[in-house]
N, C-alpha and C positions, 0 to 999 in steps of 0.2 A: 584525746578528747577533741571532738569536732567543734570548731568555733561557730557560733550562731551566724555570723556574717557570711562565712563560707557556705554553710548549709542553706541560708537564704539565697545566696548567689546561685548555687546549683539548682535549687528548686525553681528559681526565676528563669534560668536558662532552659531547663526541661519544659516548663510551661510555655515558654516562647517558641520552642521548637514545635510543640504540638499545635500551637496557634498558627504558626506559619504553614504547617502541614494541612491544617483544616482550611486554610485560605486558598490553597492551590486549586486551580481550575483545570479541568481537562479540556484542552483546546483542539478543535478539529478545523478543517478548512471551511471558509465561508462560501466557496464555490464548489460545484460538483467536480469530481475527478473523472477525467475521460480516459478510458482504457481501450485497447485494441484487442480484438479476438486473437487468442493464442499468445499474447504477450504477458509481461509481468507488470504489476502495478503495486504502488504503495499507498495504503490508506492512512494518511497521517493523523496522529493524535499524540499530544504530549501534555505533561503537567507543567503548569506555569503558576508560580515559580517552580522550578525543577525540584522534584522530590524523588528520592530513590524508590523505584517501583520493583526492585528485584524480589523483595519479600512480600509482594502483594499479589492477590488474585486479579487477573485481567481477563475480562470476558468480551469477546467480539461476537455480536449476534446480528441476525437479519430478522427483525420483528415480524416481517410478512411471511416467513416460512413456518410450517408446522413444527418442525424440529429446528429451532432457531439458532442454535449454537454453531458458529463458524470456526472459532478458535477459543479455547479456554486454557489459560496459563495459571496454574495453582501457585500459591505463595511459597510452596516448598520446592519450586523449580521443576515441576513436571507438567507437561501438556496433558490435558484430559481428553484423550482421543475418543473414549466411549461416548461422550456427549456430542461430538461433532457431527454435523449434517453430512451424510454420505457423499454428496456432490463436492464437498470441500476436502475430502480425504487426500492427504499428501500434497495439498496445494497452498497451505497457509503456514506462516511462521512469523515470529517476533524477532526483533534484533536484540538478542540477549545482552550484547555488550553495550547497548544504548539504554537498557532499562534503568541503570543506576543514575542516568541523567533525566529520568522521567519520560523518555520517549517510548511510547507503547504502540507505535505504528505497526500496522499489519501488512505483511507482504503476501500478495495473492498471485500465484503463478498459473500459467496456462488458462488465462481468462476466457470465460465462456459467455455467450449472450445471456444465459440464465443468471449470471452473476450480477446483472444490473439491478440496482435497488438501493435502499437506505440501510446503512450499517450503523450499529451502535457499539461504541466502546464504553465499557463500564468497569469501574474499579470499586468493588463493594466496600472495602475498608475505609474509603474516603467518601463514599456515596457521591461519586462524580461520574458524569457521562458526557460523551460527545457524539455527534451524529455526522456521518460522512456519506454523501450521496455518490454512488458510482454509476456512470453512464458508459455503456459499452457500445462502441461504434463498429459495426460489422463492415463498413465501407472503407475505413482507414486501413492502410496496409503498411507494414514496416518492411524495409528492404535493407539488409545489412551487407549488401554487395557493392562492388565498385561500380562506377558509372558505366553504362553501356555505350559502346562506341560504334557508330555506323559510318561506313565508308561508302561513298557514292559509286555507282557503276554496278557491276554484277555481284561483287563480293560484299557480304554483310558479315561483320565480325562482332560477336557478342562476348563481352567479358563478364557477363552476369547471367546467372540462371536462377531466376525466381519468377513466380507467376506474375507479379505486379510489373516487373521490368519487361518481361516478354510481352505483356499487354501494351505497354507504352511503346515498345519497339515496333510492334505490329501496327499501331496507330501511325507512327512516324513513317514506316515503310509505305503504308497506304497513302499518306500525304505526298510522299516523294513520287510515287507512281502516278498519282492523280495530277500533280502540278509539275512533275518533271524534276529531275535531279539538278541541283545548282552546279554550275561548272566552275 
Protein backbone atom coordinates (compact mmCIF):
# COMPACT_ATOMS: atom_id res chain seq x y z
CA UNK A 1 0.00 0.00 0.00
CA UNK A 2 1.32 3.45 -0.92
CA UNK A 3 1.58 5.85 1.98
CA UNK A 4 -0.22 9.16 1.46
CA UNK A 5 2.91 11.16 2.35
CA UNK A 6 4.91 9.31 -0.32
CA UNK A 7 2.15 9.81 -2.90
CA UNK A 8 1.89 13.50 -2.02
CA UNK A 9 5.70 13.85 -2.28
CA UNK A 10 5.76 12.22 -5.74
CA UNK A 11 2.89 14.39 -7.00
CA UNK A 12 4.59 17.51 -5.64
CA UNK A 13 7.88 16.55 -7.35
CA UNK A 14 6.15 15.90 -10.70
CA UNK A 15 4.24 19.18 -10.56
CA UNK A 16 7.45 21.03 -9.64
CA UNK A 17 9.22 19.54 -12.63
CA UNK A 18 6.52 20.65 -15.04
CA UNK A 19 6.46 24.10 -13.44
CA UNK A 20 10.21 24.42 -13.95
CA UNK A 21 9.85 23.25 -17.51
CA UNK A 22 7.11 25.78 -18.15
CA UNK A 23 9.32 28.54 -16.78
CA UNK A 24 12.20 27.82 -19.15
CA UNK A 25 12.90 30.56 -21.65
CA UNK A 26 14.41 30.07 -25.09
CA UNK A 27 17.39 32.42 -25.16
CA UNK A 28 19.07 33.75 -28.29
CA UNK A 29 21.85 36.33 -28.70
CA UNK A 30 21.12 40.01 -28.05
CA UNK A 31 23.36 41.09 -30.94
CA UNK A 32 23.36 39.99 -34.60
CA UNK A 33 25.63 37.10 -35.56
CA UNK A 34 28.10 37.99 -38.33
CA UNK A 35 29.01 35.29 -40.85
CA UNK A 36 31.45 35.09 -43.72
CA UNK A 37 30.41 33.89 -47.16
CA UNK A 38 31.45 30.26 -47.58
CA UNK A 39 32.07 29.75 -43.86
CA UNK A 40 30.20 27.91 -41.12
CA UNK A 41 28.22 29.69 -38.43
CA UNK A 42 26.29 28.76 -35.31
CA UNK A 43 22.97 30.43 -34.58
CA UNK A 44 22.82 30.10 -30.79
CA UNK A 45 19.64 29.29 -28.91
CA UNK A 46 19.24 27.45 -25.60
CA UNK A 47 16.69 26.77 -22.91
CA UNK A 48 17.31 28.48 -19.59
CA UNK A 49 17.09 26.89 -17.13
CA UNK A 50 18.28 23.91 -19.16
CA UNK A 51 15.55 21.45 -20.11
CA UNK A 52 16.18 18.26 -22.07
CA UNK A 53 15.13 18.98 -25.67
CA UNK A 54 15.87 15.50 -27.07
CA UNK A 55 12.20 14.47 -27.14
CA UNK A 56 10.92 17.81 -28.43
CA UNK A 57 10.20 19.24 -31.85
CA UNK A 58 12.56 22.12 -32.71
CA UNK A 59 11.73 24.39 -35.65
CA UNK A 60 14.17 26.85 -37.19
CA UNK A 61 12.49 29.18 -39.68
CA UNK A 62 13.05 32.31 -41.76
CA UNK A 63 9.70 34.15 -41.51
CA UNK A 64 10.57 36.30 -44.55
CA UNK A 65 10.75 33.30 -46.91
CA UNK A 66 7.74 31.82 -48.70
CA UNK A 67 8.81 28.32 -47.69
CA UNK A 68 9.99 29.34 -44.21
CA UNK A 69 11.41 26.13 -42.70
CA UNK A 70 15.20 26.03 -42.46
CA UNK A 71 15.50 23.00 -40.15
CA UNK A 72 12.82 20.92 -38.40
CA UNK A 73 13.79 18.33 -35.80
CA UNK A 74 10.90 16.09 -34.75
CA UNK A 75 10.53 14.89 -31.20
CA UNK A 76 11.01 11.29 -32.38
CA UNK A 77 14.59 12.11 -33.42
CA UNK A 78 14.12 12.60 -37.15
CA UNK A 79 14.89 15.67 -39.25
CA UNK A 80 11.93 16.60 -41.46
CA UNK A 81 13.71 17.20 -44.76
CA UNK A 82 10.50 17.47 -46.80
CA UNK A 83 9.58 20.78 -45.09
CA UNK A 84 13.02 22.35 -45.54
CA UNK A 85 13.55 25.30 -47.90
CA UNK A 86 15.59 24.04 -50.87
CA UNK A 87 18.40 26.58 -50.43
CA UNK A 88 19.19 25.10 -46.98
CA UNK A 89 19.28 21.48 -48.13
CA UNK A 90 22.33 19.70 -46.72
CA UNK A 91 23.59 22.84 -44.93
CA UNK A 92 21.88 22.76 -41.51
CA UNK A 93 22.19 20.60 -38.43
CA UNK A 94 21.60 20.57 -34.69
CA UNK A 95 24.09 19.36 -32.11
CA UNK A 96 22.33 16.17 -31.06
CA UNK A 97 24.62 15.57 -28.08
CA UNK A 98 23.78 19.06 -26.74
CA UNK A 99 19.99 18.74 -26.97
CA UNK A 100 19.82 17.04 -23.55
CA UNK A 101 21.26 20.24 -22.04
CA UNK A 102 18.68 22.46 -23.76
CA UNK A 103 21.06 23.67 -26.49
CA UNK A 104 19.08 23.88 -29.73
CA UNK A 105 21.63 25.97 -31.66
CA UNK A 106 21.65 25.62 -35.43
CA UNK A 107 24.80 25.04 -37.46
CA UNK A 108 24.66 26.61 -40.91
CA UNK A 109 27.35 25.52 -43.36
CA UNK A 110 28.57 27.10 -46.61
CA UNK A 111 27.00 30.46 -45.76
CA UNK A 112 25.55 32.41 -48.70
CA UNK A 113 24.68 36.09 -49.01
CA UNK A 114 21.03 35.06 -49.30
CA UNK A 115 21.22 33.51 -45.78
CA UNK A 116 21.19 36.98 -44.25
CA UNK A 117 18.06 37.71 -42.23
CA UNK A 118 16.16 36.94 -39.05
CA UNK A 119 15.82 33.34 -37.94
CA UNK A 120 13.28 32.06 -35.46
CA UNK A 121 13.84 29.05 -33.23
CA UNK A 122 10.57 27.64 -31.89
CA UNK A 123 9.83 24.73 -29.54
CA UNK A 124 6.06 24.07 -29.90
CA UNK A 125 5.65 21.88 -26.80
CA UNK A 126 6.98 24.70 -24.60
CA UNK A 127 5.51 27.51 -26.72
CA UNK A 128 8.90 29.24 -26.58
CA UNK A 129 10.74 31.10 -29.32
CA UNK A 130 13.92 33.08 -29.84
CA UNK A 131 15.04 35.30 -32.70
CA UNK A 132 18.57 35.32 -34.13
CA UNK A 133 19.64 37.91 -36.69
CA UNK A 134 22.30 36.81 -39.16
CA UNK A 135 24.40 39.36 -41.03
CA UNK A 136 26.50 38.01 -43.90
CA UNK A 137 29.61 40.00 -44.77
CA UNK A 138 30.81 39.42 -48.31
CA UNK A 139 33.95 41.49 -47.74
CA UNK A 140 35.33 39.58 -44.78
CA UNK A 141 37.57 36.72 -45.83
CA UNK A 142 39.01 33.89 -43.80
CA UNK A 143 42.44 32.52 -44.42
CA UNK A 144 43.50 29.23 -42.88
CA UNK A 145 47.03 29.29 -44.20
CA UNK A 146 50.35 30.23 -42.69
CA UNK A 147 51.67 33.75 -42.88
CA UNK A 148 53.02 34.85 -46.24
CA UNK A 149 56.72 35.60 -46.22
CA UNK A 150 58.23 38.18 -48.54
CA UNK A 151 61.93 38.51 -49.07
CA UNK A 152 63.43 41.67 -50.50
CA UNK A 153 65.31 41.63 -53.74
CA UNK A 154 64.28 39.69 -56.79
CA UNK A 155 62.91 36.60 -55.01
CA UNK A 156 59.42 36.57 -53.53
CA UNK A 157 58.47 33.39 -51.68
CA UNK A 158 54.88 32.70 -50.77
CA UNK A 159 54.01 30.08 -48.19
CA UNK A 160 50.31 30.67 -48.67
CA UNK A 161 48.01 30.23 -51.60
CA UNK A 162 44.65 31.84 -51.01
CA UNK A 163 42.98 34.70 -52.83
CA UNK A 164 42.96 37.02 -49.83
CA UNK A 165 46.66 36.53 -49.04
CA UNK A 166 47.64 36.88 -52.69
CA UNK A 167 45.79 40.20 -52.75
CA UNK A 168 47.65 41.37 -49.64
CA UNK A 169 51.00 40.21 -51.05
CA UNK A 170 50.26 42.05 -54.28
CA UNK A 171 49.63 45.24 -52.27
CA UNK A 172 52.85 44.78 -50.30
CA UNK A 173 54.85 44.17 -53.51
CA UNK A 174 53.37 47.32 -55.06
CA UNK A 175 54.36 49.30 -51.96
CA UNK A 176 57.89 47.87 -52.03
CA UNK A 177 58.35 48.75 -55.68
CA UNK A 178 56.88 52.21 -55.18
CA UNK A 179 58.91 53.14 -52.09
CA UNK A 180 61.85 50.84 -52.63
CA UNK A 181 62.89 47.77 -50.69
CA UNK A 182 64.34 48.27 -47.22
CA UNK A 183 67.96 47.26 -46.90
